[in-house]
Backbone as a ProteinNet text record, in pm:
[ID]
protein_1_A
[PRIMARY]
MDIEQKQEEIIDHFVKQASSLEGSALGSLVVEATSHPSLFAFSEILAVPNVLQLEGTETSVNLDVLRLFSQGTWSDYKSDASRLPHLVPDQVLKLKQLTVLTLAETNKVLPYDQLMQELDVINVRELEDFLINECMYAGIVRGKLDQLRKCFEVQFAAGRDPRPGQLGSMIHTLSNWLDTSNNLLISIQEKMKWADTMTELAKEHKKEVEDRVEEVKKSSSHKNHVYLSSQQDTCVKLSHFARPPRRLRVEEAPRKPPPPPRCPTIVPTRLHMLCHSLGR
[TERTIARY]
85.1	0	88.6	54.2	131.7	122.5	225.6	231.9	114.7	68.5	-44.8	-172.6	-193.1	-312.6	-308.3	-190.7	-178.1	-215.6	-192.4	-210.4	-357	-444.5	-582.2	-651.6	-646.8	-712.9	-646.9	-514.3	-443.3	-480.7	-487.3	-523.7	-665.5	-758.1	-896.7	-903.4	-820.6	-819.2	-776	-666.7	-616.3	-705.6	-766.7	-857.7	-977.3	-1032.9	-1146.7	-1107.1	-986.1	-940	-917.1	-855.4	-828.5	-957.4	-1061.2	-1189.1	-1256.3	-1219.6	-1282.1	-1198.1	-1078.8	-990	-973	-930.1	-908.7	-788.7	-725.9	-619.4	-500	-457.6	-337.4	-353.8	-476.5	-498.5	-451.9	-436.8	-388.9	-238.5	-165.4	-20.9	18.3	-44.2	-12.5	-53	-162.7	-204.9	-101.7	-43.8	58.2	181.8	224.2	341.9	313.2	194.7	159.5	153.3	95.3	83.1	219.4	303.8	435	534.2	498.2	584.4	535.2	418.7	361.7	448.8	486.8	580.6	523.5	390.2	330.7	260.7	278.9	212.2	315.6	297.5	391.7	321.4	190.7	114.7	32.7	34	-28.7	-120.7	-141.7	-224.1	-368.3	-420	-558.2	-575.1	-474.3	-482.2	-471.1	-385.1	-370.5	-498.2	-580.9	-703.5	-818.8	-801.3	-907.4	-925.2	-1047.1	-1069.1	-1011.3	-1021.8	-968.3	-817.3	-747.9	-602	-568.5	-642.4	-616.6	-640.7	-725.4	-754.1	-636.8	-532.8	-414	-329.1	-352.2	-274.1	-287.9	-174.9	-172.6	-197.6	-210.7	-232.4	-101.6	-109.2	8.9	56.1	-32.5	2.4	17.3	45.5	60.6	183.6	275.9	394.5	357	246.4	201.5	160.3	103.6	70	196.7	299.4	426.7	493.4	483.3	541.9	471.8	339.4	266.5	306.7	323.5	366	507.5	594	730.4	727.5	649.6	644.1	564.7	482.5	407.2	491	575.2	645	793.8	844	982.2	1076.3	1203.2	1308.6	1385.7	1481.5	1565.6	1649.8	1693.2	1769.9	1682.9	1555.7	1464.5	1447.3	1440	1426.3	1551.5	1670.5	1794.6	1807.1	1761.5	1771.9	1670.9	1566.8	1462.5	1439.6	1543.1	1527.5	1506.2	1555.1	1539.7	1394.7	1315.7	1176.4	1082.9	1123.3	1038.7	1068.5	975.9	1000.2	1099	1159.3	1253.8	1179.5	1239.7	1175.6	1219.2	1126.8	1158.8	1226.1	1295.8	1367.4	1280.1	1156.2	1069.4	1037.8	1026.5	1003.3	1126.9	1244.8	1369	1380.9	1353.6	1358.3	1259.2	1136	1034	1074.7	1129.5	1167.4	1283	1375.2	1483.5	1431.2	1334.2	1271.2	1203.2	1133.8	1067.4	1168.9	1286.4	1392.1	1437.8	1450.9	1488.1	1381.5	1254.6	1147.2	1154.1	1184.4	1194.6	1309.2	1424.3	1538.3	1508.2	1429.9	1398.5	1296.5	1228.3	1130.6	1196.8	1317.1	1383.5	1498.8	1557.7	1673.5	1653.3	1677.6	1666.5	1799.8	1906.4	2037.6	2087.1	2092.8	2130.6	2270.9	2367.6	2504.2	2508.8	2597.8	2613.7	2654	2739.1	2784.6	2667.5	2577.8	2461.7	2370.2	2347.5	2260.5	2320.1	2450.3	2512.9	2506.7	2517.4	2509.2	2366.9	2267.9	2128.4	2075.1	2127	2074.1	2162.4	2274.4	2369.4	2419.5	2462.6	2518.9	2669.4	2745.3	2890	2967.5	2910.7	2985	2888.7	2947.9	2869	2792.9	2854	2787.2	2658.1	2665.7	2547	2439.9	2483.4	2388.5	2317.9	2394	2332.5	2238.6	2275	2184.9	2054.6	2063.8	1943.5	1855.7	1916.1	1838.2	1770.9	1840.4	1784.3	1679.2	1715.8	1628.3	1513	1538.2	1437.5	1360.1	1413	1345.1	1291	1378.6	1334.1	1239.8	1278.3	1192.4	1060.3	1060.5	936.7	846.3	900.1	819.6	805.1	879.5	863.4	952.1	1057.8	1143	1185.7	1217.8	1282.2	1395.3	1504.8	1616.5	1735.9	1849.2	1972.1	2084.8	2158	2275.6	2397.4	2455	2572.8	2696.3	2766.5	2883.5	3001.9	3005.1	3116	3106.1	2987.3	2967.3	2930.2	2906.7	2871.5	2746.3	2639	2512.8	2397.1	2278.8	2155.8	2067.1	2039.1	1955.5	1809.9	1727.6	1588.2	1503	1428.8	1334	1189.6	1161.1	1027.6	1041.6	956.3	951.9	808.1	762.2	625.8	614.7	494.9	473.8	449.7	492.8	469.5	356.1	314.5	214.9	272	198.1	250.6	263.7	371.2	392	318.3	282.1	206.8	273.6	404.9	474	476.7	443	447.9	319.4	211.1	82.3	83.4	142.1	145.7	223	340.9	422.4	355.4	286.1	215.3	101.5	26.9	-81.9	-26.2	86.1	148.4	195.3	256.1	303.8	188.2	80.9	-35.8	-103.1	-105.6	-164.3	-83.7	50.1	134.7	114.5	102.9	80.1	-53.4	-157.3	-288.6	-284.2	-216.2	-204.7	-130	-22.3	54.4	-29.1	-107.1	-192.6	-299.8	-359.7	-461.8	-402.4	-284.1	-219.2	-184.4	-138.4	-106.7	-232	-342.3	-468.6	-517	-506.6	-546.7	-459.9	-329.9	-239.3	-272.8	-305.5	-340.8	-469.7	-567.2	-693	-672.5	-587.4	-558.9	-489.5	-398.6	-331.7	-430.6	-526.1	-626.3	-715.4	-755.8	-836	-758.6	-631.3	-548.2	-535.5	-517	-505.5	-635.9	-750.3	-879.1	-896.9	-859.2	-870.2	-782.9	-658.9	-568.9	-618.5	-681.1	-736.3	-849.9	-937.9	-1048.6	-996.6	-898.2	-840.3	-776.7	-709.4	-646.9	-752.6	-864.8	-972.9	-1032.5	-1054	-1108.4	-1012.6	-884.2	-785.9	-781.4	-788.3	-788.3	-910.9	-1027.8	-1149.8	-1138.6	-1082.5	-1063.8	-971.5	-864.4	-769.2	-836.3	-911.1	-979.7	-1082	-1158.1	-1255.3	-1185.1	-1074	-1000	-946.3	-899	-848.7	-959.8	-1078.5	-1192.1	-1229.5	-1228.7	-1259.1	-1157.6	-1031.6	-927	-944	-976.6	-997.3	-1113.4	-1226	-1341.7	-1310.3	-1244.1	-1207.4	-1113	-1015.8	-921.1	-989.9	-1082.9	-1155.7	-1241.5	-1306.6	-1390	-1305.8	-1191.6	-1103.4	-1052.7	-1016.8	-969.1	-1079.6	-1202.2	-1314.8	-1338.4	-1334.5	-1352.3	-1239.2	-1118.2	-1002.7	-1012.1	-1050.2	-1061	-1173.2	-1283.4	-1394.1	-1350.9	-1277.5	-1230.8	-1131.4	-1049.7	-953.5	-1025	-1130.1	-1206	-1275.3	-1332.5	-1398	-1297.3	-1180.3	-1077.6	-1035.7	-1023.6	-984.2	-1092	-1216.4	-1325	-1325.1	-1304	-1300.2	-1183.1	-1071	-953.9	-966.8	-1046.3	-1058.8	-1130.5	-1214.8	-1283.9	-1187.2	-1080.9	-985.8	-863.3	-864.8	-746.6	-742.7	-632	-610.6	-556.1	-587.6	-530.6	-380	-315	-167.7	-116.9	-20.8	40.6	130.5	125.1	213.8	351.4	444.1	582.2	629.5	691.2	747.4	876.9	882	1003.5	1093.7	1197.1	1289.7	1373.7	1401.6	1484.4	1626.4	1684.3	1823.5	1911.9	2005.9	2093.4	2176.2	2189.2	2270.9	2416.8	2490.8	2634.3	2698.7	2791.2	2859.3	2942.6	2955.3	3032.6	3179.1	3246.1	3389.3	3468.6	3576.5	3658.6	3721.8	3743.9	3803.7	3945	3975.4	4110.4	4205.6	4325.8	4428.8	4464.6	4490.2	4525.9	4658.8	4662.9	4786.1	4886.7	5004.1	5110.4	5200	5207	5293.5	5429.8	5525.5	5660	5712.8	5771.7	5832.7	5980.8	6045.2	6191	6238.1	6164.4	6204.7	6188	6084.2	6056.5	6159.7	6201.1	6301	6434.7	6463.2	6589	6590.6	6478.2	6471.2	6481.7	6433.2	6433.2	6575.2	6644.5	6783.2	6870.2	6845.8	6926.8	6899.2	6781.2	6746.4	6818.8	6852.4	6928	7065.1
-119.7	0	124.5	226.4	348.7	426.3	510.7	587.4	684.1	738.7	830.9	761	636.1	562.8	525.1	496.8	460.4	577.4	698.3	814.9	856.8	812.3	862.4	835.6	711.8	679.1	750	762.5	828.9	976.3	1041.2	1183.1	1203	1116.1	1127.9	1114.7	1024.3	1004.2	1131.2	1192.7	1312.3	1433.5	1442	1553	1547.3	1428.3	1414.4	1449.2	1406.9	1439.6	1589.8	1651.9	1796.2	1876.8	1825.4	1897.2	1894.1	1799.4	1786.4	1844.7	1898.4	1954.5	2104.4	2171	2315.5	2354.2	2466.7	2527.9	2437.9	2434.2	2358.7	2208.6	2160.4	2016.5	1970.8	2064.5	2029.1	2003.7	2041.9	2022.8	1876.7	1791.9	1649.1	1587.1	1637.5	1586.2	1619.5	1739.4	1779.8	1691.2	1665.2	1578.1	1438.2	1386.2	1251.9	1245.6	1347.1	1346.8	1360.5	1449.6	1470.5	1359.3	1268.8	1153.9	1025.2	1026.8	904.5	856	727.9	679.1	675	681	669.6	796.4	906.2	1031.6	1132.8	1180.4	1275.7	1397.6	1411	1525.8	1582.3	1714.4	1777.5	1893.7	1915.3	2029.9	2014.3	1892.1	1870.8	1903.8	1868.8	1901.1	2052.2	2116.2	2261.1	2333.9	2273.2	2339.1	2327	2250.5	2236.1	2369.9	2419.9	2551.9	2561.9	2456.3	2461.4	2481.6	2426.5	2442.9	2583.9	2637.8	2773.6	2877.3	2847.1	2941.4	2956.5	2872.5	2885.6	3005.7	3063.2	3176.8	3293.8	3345.5	3460.2	3428.4	3301.4	3262.2	3216.2	3180.2	3131.8	2996.9	2923.2	2790.5	2791.7	2909.6	2917.8	2842.6	2810.4	2735.7	2600	2541.7	2413.6	2428.8	2543	2570.6	2585.9	2650.2	2665.3	2530	2439.7	2306.2	2232.6	2242.8	2178.4	2236.6	2366.9	2430.6	2388.1	2371.3	2324.8	2185.7	2095.7	1959.7	1953.3	2049.7	2050.4	2099.7	2201.5	2265.1	2286.6	2265.4	2297.5	2179.6	2204.4	2103.1	2107.5	2015.1	2009.9	2137.2	2191.6	2317.8	2432.5	2434	2538.2	2528.1	2406.7	2390.2	2438.9	2405.6	2446.8	2598.6	2664	2810.7	2878.2	2808	2866.7	2782.4	2706.9	2614.7	2686.3	2809.9	2882	2918.8	2931.1	2970.2	2850.3	2740.3	2621.2	2527	2441.8	2345.9	2238.5	2174.9	2066.6	1947.4	1890.4	1778.8	1646.3	1553.6	1418.1	1342.9	1229.2	1156.4	1118.7	1077.6	1041.6	1162.7	1280.1	1401.2	1437.9	1420.6	1449.3	1358.2	1228.1	1133.7	1173	1210.7	1247.1	1370.8	1470.4	1593.1	1570.4	1480.2	1448.7	1370.5	1283.2	1215.1	1315.5	1409.8	1512.6	1599.8	1618.5	1695	1625.1	1491.8	1415.8	1432.4	1430.9	1449.1	1587.5	1688.3	1824.1	1834.4	1774.7	1777.7	1701.9	1592.7	1511.6	1577.7	1684.5	1752.8	1823.8	1876.2	1958.3	1887.4	1787.6	1718.8	1567.5	1498.9	1353.2	1285.3	1362.1	1309.9	1394.6	1331.8	1403.5	1362.7	1453.6	1420	1386.8	1295.6	1257.3	1377	1464.1	1578.2	1668.4	1692.5	1776.1	1710.2	1580.7	1509.5	1507.5	1483.8	1480	1615.9	1722.4	1856.1	1887.9	1853.1	1885	1799.5	1677.6	1585.8	1574.5	1645.7	1638.2	1495.1	1433.3	1298.2	1310.9	1232.9	1253.6	1170.6	1060.4	977.5	911.8	851.8	792.8	670.1	590.7	469.7	504.8	605.7	647.8	703.8	776.2	831.9	721.3	623	515.5	431.3	407.6	335.4	412.3	543.9	625.4	619	631.2	629.2	494.4	387.1	253.1	220.3	232.5	185.7	280.8	409.9	506.8	570.1	556.9	619.9	516	427.1	328.3	225.5	171.7	73.2	134.1	263.4	331.2	356.9	345.2	362.3	504.4	597.5	737.1	771.6	694.2	715.2	579.7	580.8	467.2	522.3	449.6	498.8	405.4	456.2	377.3	452.9	381.3	438.4	413.7	519.7	509.8	544.3	441	464.4	515.6	482.6	529.8	680.5	727.2	871	945	869.3	926.4	1013.9	950.4	1022.1	923.9	978.1	900.7	938.2	840	863	832.7	935.6	924.1	876.4	769.8	719.6	753	765.2	801.2	869	968.4	1036	1076.1	1048.7	1086.4	1238.2	1288.2	1431.6	1487.5	1610.7	1682.8	1782.4	1845.5	1952.2	2067.2	2117.6	2228.7	2357	2427.4	2557.3	2664.9	2777.1	2880.3	2926.9	2937.7	2981.6	2878.5	2754.4	2647.8	2635.2	2694	2673.5	2727.4	2846.3	2904.6	2817.6	2771.1	2686.9	2551.8	2498.6	2372.3	2387.2	2497.8	2522.4	2540	2611.5	2630.8	2497.4	2414.3	2283.5	2194.3	2194.6	2113.4	2164.2	2296.6	2352.7	2312.3	2317.9	2274	2126.3	2047.1	1903.7	1878	1956.3	1939.9	1977.6	2087	2126.8	2021.9	1972	1868.1	1742.4	1705.7	1587	1606.7	1726.1	1753.4	1749.3	1807.8	1804.4	1661.2	1583.4	1443.7	1366.3	1393.8	1325.6	1360.9	1488.6	1529.4	1460.7	1454.1	1387.3	1239.5	1174.3	1032.4	1012	1099.3	1087.9	1106.6	1202.6	1222	1099.9	1041.3	920.6	804.9	796	690.2	709.5	835.6	862	827.9	866.7	835.3	684.1	611.7	466	403.7	456.2	404.4	429.3	548.2	580.5	488.5	468.4	381.2	237.2	195.3	59.8	42.5	141.5	134.1	133.5	217.1	217.8	84.1	25.5	-105	-211.8	-206.4	-303.1	-287.1	-160.7	-136.4	-185.8	-157.5	-203.7	-356.3	-419.5	-565.1	-621.5	-556.7	-602.5	-586.9	-475.9	-456	-562	-590.4	-691.6	-828.2	-865.1	-994.7	-1004	-894.7	-895.4	-909.1	-839.3	-848.6	-989.6	-1052.2	-1189.8	-1285	-1266.8	-1352.1	-1333.8	-1209.4	-1185.3	-1252.7	-1242.3	-1305.7	-1456.6	-1513.3	-1658.2	-1702.3	-1627.4	-1663	-1649.1	-1541.3	-1520.9	-1629.2	-1664.9	-1769.1	-1904	-1933.5	-2060.6	-2069.2	-1957	-1956.3	-1976.2	-1910.7	-1925.2	-2069	-2130.4	-2268.7	-2363.4	-2337.9	-2422.8	-2411.3	-2288.2	-2268.6	-2331.9	-2321.2	-2377.5	-2529.5	-2593	-2738.9	-2787	-2710.8	-2749.2	-2742.9	-2637.4	-2624.7	-2734.9	-2773.4	-2880.1	-3013.2	-3036.4	-3160.9	-3165.6	-3051.5	-3047.5	-3073.7	-3017	-3036.9	-3182.4	-3246.2	-3387	-3473.7	-3438.8	-3517	-3503.9	-3381	-3360.8	-3433.2	-3428.9	-3495	-3646.1	-3697.4	-3843.1	-3901.6	-3820.3	-3869	-3890	-3814	-3823.7	-3905.2	-3962.3	-4038.2	-4172.2	-4218.5	-4346.9	-4446.7	-4573.9	-4675.5	-4678.3	-4701.3	-4701.8	-4813.2	-4775.5	-4874.4	-4966	-5096.3	-5193.6	-5184.8	-5180.6	-5174.7	-5314.5	-5324.5	-5451	-5475.9	-5594.5	-5635	-5699.9	-5627.5	-5681.6	-5791.2	-5887	-5997.2	-5949.7	-5999.6	-5962.9	-6015.1	-5938.2	-5984.5	-6103.8	-6191.6	-6308.7	-6273.6	-6349.7	-6327.2	-6372.1	-6295	-6336.8	-6462.7	-6539.9	-6664.5	-6631.5	-6708.4	-6682.7	-6694.6	-6617.8	-6626.3	-6764.2	-6807.7	-6942.2	-6944.3	-7051.1	-7065.9	-7109.7	-7058.9	-7101.8	-7246.5	-7319.5	-7461.3	-7471.4	-7561.7	-7583.3	-7653.5	-7588.9	-7643.8	-7727.5	-7848.9	-7939.6	-7935.5	-7890.3	-7882.2	-8022.1	-8028.8	-8155.3	-8135.9	-8250.8	-8241.6	-8165.4	-8178	-8106.1	-7956.8	-7925	-7783.2	-7723.8	-7797.6	-7750.2	-7735.7	-7824	-7817.5	-7696.8	-7671.6	-7553.4	-7422.5	-7429.5	-7308.2	-7279.6	-7383.5	-7364.5	-7321.6	-7369.9	-7330.7	-7186.1	-7146.2	-7007.2	-6906.5	-6943.3	-6850.1	-6832.4
0	0	0	-78.7	-86.8	44	65.1	188.2	199.1	81.8	84.3	130.4	88.4	128.5	277.1	329	469.9	561	513.4	598.5	611.7	523.2	523.5	657.1	703.1	829.6	947.4	942.2	1052	1058.3	942.8	938.6	991.2	948.6	997.3	1149.8	1203.3	1348.6	1420.8	1376	1444	1418.5	1302.7	1276.2	1371.1	1391.9	1484.4	1627.3	1667.5	1802.8	1819	1717.3	1725.8	1730.9	1665.2	1665.8	1802	1885.6	2017.4	2129.8	2099.9	2202.5	2181	2287	2280.3	2365.6	2326.8	2406.4	2430	2557.1	2592.6	2574.4	2568.3	2547.9	2411.2	2319.1	2184.6	2182.3	2287.1	2288.8	2280.2	2361	2356.6	2223	2165.9	2034.4	1926.8	1933.4	1835.3	1847.9	1971.1	1990.7	1937.8	1966.3	1919.4	1767	1704	1557.8	1491	1541.6	1479.6	1510.7	1601.4	1632.5	1567.4	1506.1	1448.3	1331.8	1329.7	1226	1084.6	1070.5	937	892	963	928.7	880.6	754.8	697	637	659.7	609.8	725.6	739.9	855.8	817.7	688.4	647.1	690.9	693.1	736.5	885.4	964.3	1108	1129.1	1048.7	1058.8	1020.6	937.3	892.3	991.4	1099	1199.3	1270.7	1282	1346.6	1487.2	1568	1704.7	1704	1605.5	1596.2	1550.7	1456.5	1408.3	1517.2	1612.8	1721.9	1818.8	1802.2	1888.3	1849	1733.1	1685.7	1783.5	1831.5	1921.1	2065.9	2101.9	2241.1	2303.9	2430.6	2500.4	2448	2391.7	2339.5	2186.9	2130	1983.4	1933	2027.5	1988.2	1930.8	1977.8	1922.2	1774.9	1742.2	1602.1	1519.2	1577.2	1506.5	1480.9	1577.8	1559.4	1445.8	1442	1332	1196.8	1189.1	1063.4	1025.7	1126.2	1098.6	1035.5	1092.1	1038.5	907.6	883.5	759.2	641.6	665.8	553.4	577.2	699.5	730.7	721.2	758.8	755.7	887.2	899.1	1018	1032.4	921.9	926.8	976.6	937.3	986.1	1137.9	1189.2	1334.2	1407.1	1353.3	1420.3	1423.2	1318.2	1315.5	1407.7	1448.6	1534.1	1659.4	1699.4	1812.4	1944.1	1957	2083.6	2112.1	2011.1	2029	2035.3	1972.9	1965.1	2081.2	2116.4	2225.8	2183.8	2283.9	2257.6	2196.7	2091.3	2021.7	2082.9	2090.4	2136.6	2022.2	2050.5	1944.9	1825.8	1849.7	1737.3	1650.1	1712.3	1634.5	1552.6	1611.2	1538.4	1416.6	1437.7	1325.5	1216.6	1258.2	1160.6	1081.4	1148.9	1079.8	982.7	1016.6	923.5	802.2	824.1	710.8	617.6	676.4	595.8	522.3	581.8	515.3	387.5	392.6	272.4	164.1	203.1	105.3	41.5	121	66.8	-33.6	-1.5	-93.8	-222.1	-211	-329.5	-420.1	-372.3	-456.9	-574.1	-554.4	-656.5	-725.2	-659.6	-717.6	-706.8	-816.6	-817.9	-790.5	-782.1	-742.8	-626.1	-508.6	-386.5	-344.5	-348.7	-305.9	-156.8	-122.1	17.7	104.6	52.1	131.5	169.5	75.8	104.7	208	193.2	287	427.9	438.9	571.4	639	560.6	617.7	662.1	582.1	614.1	728.7	743.3	844.9	968.1	970.3	1082.9	1102.6	992.3	994.6	978.4	1055.6	1060.3	958.7	908.9	813.8	715.5	610.4	503	551.6	636.9	686.1	760.5	846.6	920.8	826.6	723.6	627.3	549.3	500.2	422.9	509.1	635	725.8	745.4	756.1	773.6	648.5	531.2	407	385.7	421.9	399.8	505.4	631.5	739.8	769.4	763.6	806.4	690.7	569.6	454.4	355.9	307.7	209.6	271.8	385.8	452	497.9	528	566.3	446.8	325.2	204.4	156.4	216.7	175.2	55.1	32.8	-84.4	-139.8	-267.8	-333.2	-418.3	-421.4	-500.1	-493.4	-537	-546.5	-478.6	-394.2	-328.8	-416.8	-467.3	-553.9	-470.5	-422.9	-338.8	-419.6	-549.3	-632.2	-654.6	-686.3	-709.3	-582.1	-473.8	-344	-353.7	-397.9	-410.9	-398.2	-376.1	-366.4	-484.8	-572.2	-690	-653.3	-653.4	-610.7	-728.3	-705.5	-804.9	-768.8	-640.8	-592.8	-458	-434.4	-304.8	-277.1	-155.5	-117.2	-111.2	-140.6	-141.5	-1.7	16.7	141.6	122.3	232.1	223.4	141.2	43.6	-37.8	42.8	16.9	78.9	-0.4	60.7	-11	-140	-139.6	-260.7	-371.8	-338.6	-439	-519.4	-473.9	-540.3	-683.3	-701.5	-836.4	-933.6	-890.8	-980.2	-1004.9	-904.6	-923.5	-1023.3	-1012.5	-1108.2	-1249.3	-1260.9	-1392.6	-1450.3	-1367.1	-1414.3	-1458	-1378.5	-1414.4	-1541.4	-1559.7	-1682.1	-1804.7	-1792.5	-1904.1	-1933.6	-1827.3	-1847	-1915.4	-1877.2	-1938.7	-2086.6	-2120.4	-2261.1	-2342	-2284.7	-2355	-2376	-2275.3	-2287.3	-2394.4	-2398.7	-2500.9	-2641.2	-2658.2	-2789.4	-2830.4	-2732.3	-2761.7	-2799.6	-2729.7	-2760.5	-2901.4	-2938.9	-3073.5	-3177.8	-3152.8	-3247.1	-3261.5	-3149.7	-3154.9	-3233.1	-3211.7	-3285	-3434.7	-3472.6	-3614.6	-3674.5	-3599.4	-3647.6	-3663.5	-3571.4	-3580.1	-3703	-3730.6	-3850.3	-3976.7	-3980	-4097.1	-4115.2	-4003.4	-4011.6	-4060.2	-4014.4	-4061.1	-4211.1	-4256.6	-4400.1	-4484	-4439.7	-4515.2	-4514.7	-4405.4	-4399.7	-4498.9	-4508.1	-4603.6	-4746.9	-4776.4	-4911.4	-4944.7	-4846	-4869.8	-4895.9	-4823.7	-4847.3	-4986.7	-5028.8	-5162.3	-5270	-5251.8	-5351	-5356.8	-5240.4	-5237.7	-5308.8	-5287.2	-5354.5	-5505	-5551.5	-5694.7	-5754.2	-5683.6	-5733.8	-5740.3	-5634.4	-5634.6	-5746.6	-5770.7	-5881.2	-6015.4	-6030.7	-6156.8	-6178	-6071.1	-6082.3	-6122.8	-6066.5	-6102.9	-6248.4	-6297.7	-6438.4	-6529.1	-6492.6	-6574	-6574.9	-6457.6	-6450.4	-6538.9	-6532.7	-6615.1	-6763.3	-6801.2	-6941.9	-6991.1	-6910.4	-6949.5	-6961.4	-6871.2	-6877.9	-7002.8	-7041.2	-7161.8	-7287.1	-7294.2	-7410.8	-7422.9	-7312.9	-7317	-7364.4	-7320.4	-7362.8	-7513.5	-7566.6	-7711.7	-7787.7	-7741.9	-7812	-7816.2	-7704.1	-7702.2	-7794.6	-7798.7	-7886.9	-8032.8	-8069.2	-8208.5	-8242.8	-8149.8	-8173.4	-8194	-8115.1	-8132.6	-8268.5	-8312.7	-8443.8	-8554.1	-8540	-8643.7	-8650	-8537.2	-8535.5	-8599.9	-8576.3	-8635.9	-8788.2	-8839.1	-8983.6	-9047.2	-8986.7	-9044.2	-9042	-8952.6	-8944.2	-9066.2	-9140	-9259.8	-9375.5	-9380.8	-9491.3	-9456.9	-9347.5	-9306	-9379.7	-9433.5	-9500.5	-9401.7	-9433.1	-9344.2	-9358.4	-9260.1	-9267.4	-9357.3	-9439.4	-9530.2	-9449.6	-9502.3	-9438.9	-9499.6	-9419	-9466	-9502.9	-9627.9	-9672	-9598.3	-9556.6	-9488	-9591	-9628.6	-9728.2	-9667.7	-9759.8	-9714.6	-9696	-9601.6	-9575	-9687.7	-9738	-9847.7	-9804.2	-9903.6	-9876.7	-9876.1	-9803.7	-9797.1	-9927.9	-9979.4	-10105.6	-10080.6	-10185.2	-10169.4	-10146.9	-10074.1	-10049.9	-10179.4	-10195.9	-10318.5	-10329.9	-10457.6	-10478.7	-10426.2	-10368.4	-10314.3	-10427.4	-10416	-10514.3	-10485.4	-10590.6	-10569.8	-10499.9	-10413.8	-10338.3	-10429.7	-10438.2	-10523.6	-10436.9	-10468.1	-10393.8	-10458	-10379.4	-10441	-10473.5	-10593.9	-10637	-10637.9	-10656.6	-10657.8	-10778	-10895.6	-11015.6	-10994.8	-10931.8	-10907.6	-10814.7	-10717.4	-10625.4	-10694.9	-10787.2	-10859.3	-10950.3	-11013.9	-11103	-11021.3	-10915.2	-10830.2	-10784	-10750.6	-10706.1	-10820.1	-10941.5	-11054.9	-11090.3	-11070.3	-11103.4	-11017.6	-10901	-10816.1	-10874.9
[MASK]
++++++++++++++++++++++++++++++++++++++++++++++++++++++++++++++++++++++++++++++++++++++++++++++++++++++++++++++++++++++++++++++++++++++++++++++++++++++++++++++++++++++++++++++++++++++++++++++++++++++++++++++++++++++++++++++++++++++++++++++++++++++++++++++++++++++++++++++++++++++++

């Protein structure tokens, strides 16, 4: 549950109590409210008529304490400590927590040196323990401790009661945000209209293409049907003039020529051998 939601019931409780008390009896209520671990907003209590009636009385210091916790810091208390009552430890812790929230309103990167000076912390270890245990675990801030750069990077910080000087700047910031949101909304609507128009054009083009494809298919089918019919008619006409196929004569294979006559074998005789030798 967010810190703002947790405070609603607590604020209602203290507002009802403040409405039923008067004068010095409100002193204990102020101490109890400013010491409560889950209460970080006090403007509703300050708006109670019985509390406002403390202005200019002997117990007006209780009204000053409420204003300090509503809009002030630990440095503001130190500069005016002689006039204000001594704070109990829970009040000191609460005021230092509120100081961190005030610093986080204007800067999202808080140097360790600045935090140690504003919170009266003597070393980095004590500062980091305070930020983790008393601020992050309490849910009033979220962020990252950068030991290398020695700073606290704020990701979220709970809001405090607005100071009178902040109302004008808050209204100006909200007005700028509203104008920017309206311009963004108009731009989105124009983009949506353009997208709808392009979608309709795409549908029409798709329909035209599909119709054209169907026409081409029908035309091509009709042409093929006419062509096949003409081919069949031509085949039928040609079949009337067709002659029976002629039978091919199978010629007899040529006979092999007779082998050439062999020369008679001459048997050599002794006379022939003698003549042959004489001839040499």
